[in-house]
C-alpha positions in Angstrom: 111.2 -92.1 49.1 112.3 -95.8 49.1 111.6 -98.2 46.3 112.4 -101.8 45.3 111.9 -104.0 42.3 111.7 -107.8 42.1 110.1 -110.7 40.2 107.0 -112.4 41.4 106.3 -115.9 40.1 102.7 -117.1 39.6 101.2 -120.1 37.8 98.6 -120.2 35.2 95.5 -121.8 36.7 94.6 -123.4 33.3 97.9 -125.1 32.4 100.2 -124.7 35.4 103.0 -122.9 33.5 105.0 -120.4 35.6 104.6 -116.8 34.6 107.1 -114.1 35.9 105.7 -110.7 36.8 107.7 -107.6 37.5 106.8 -106.1 40.8 107.6 -102.7 42.2 107.2 -101.3 45.7 107.2 -97.6 46.4 106.8 -95.8 49.7 106.0 -92.2 49.8 104.2 -90.0 52.4 103.4 -92.9 54.7 102.0 -95.0 51.9 103.2 -98.2 50.4 102.2 -98.8 46.8 102.8 -102.2 45.3 102.4 -102.6 41.5 102.5 -105.6 39.3 103.2 -105.6 35.5 100.4 -107.9 34.3 101.4 -107.8 30.6 103.1 -111.3 30.9 99.8 -112.8 32.1 97.9 -111.2 29.2 100.5 -112.4 26.7 100.4 -115.9 28.1 96.6 -116.1 27.8 96.7 -114.7 24.2 99.4 -117.2 23.2 98.4 -120.4 25.0 94.7 -120.0 25.6 93.2 -118.1 22.7 89.8 -119.7 23.2 89.5 -117.8 26.5 87.5 -114.5 26.3 89.3 -112.9 29.2 
């Protein structure tokens, strides 16, 4: 089983601030699974855009 971890940088569509997400790739039994840690996005929205319902 191979795996890798890296950072993925995205920008908030509302304010343009860069948000860094942790990403992880796993390969197992002929499958590749890519997962992102979305907690930084939720934290950014809660802190900088509390008026948003999402």
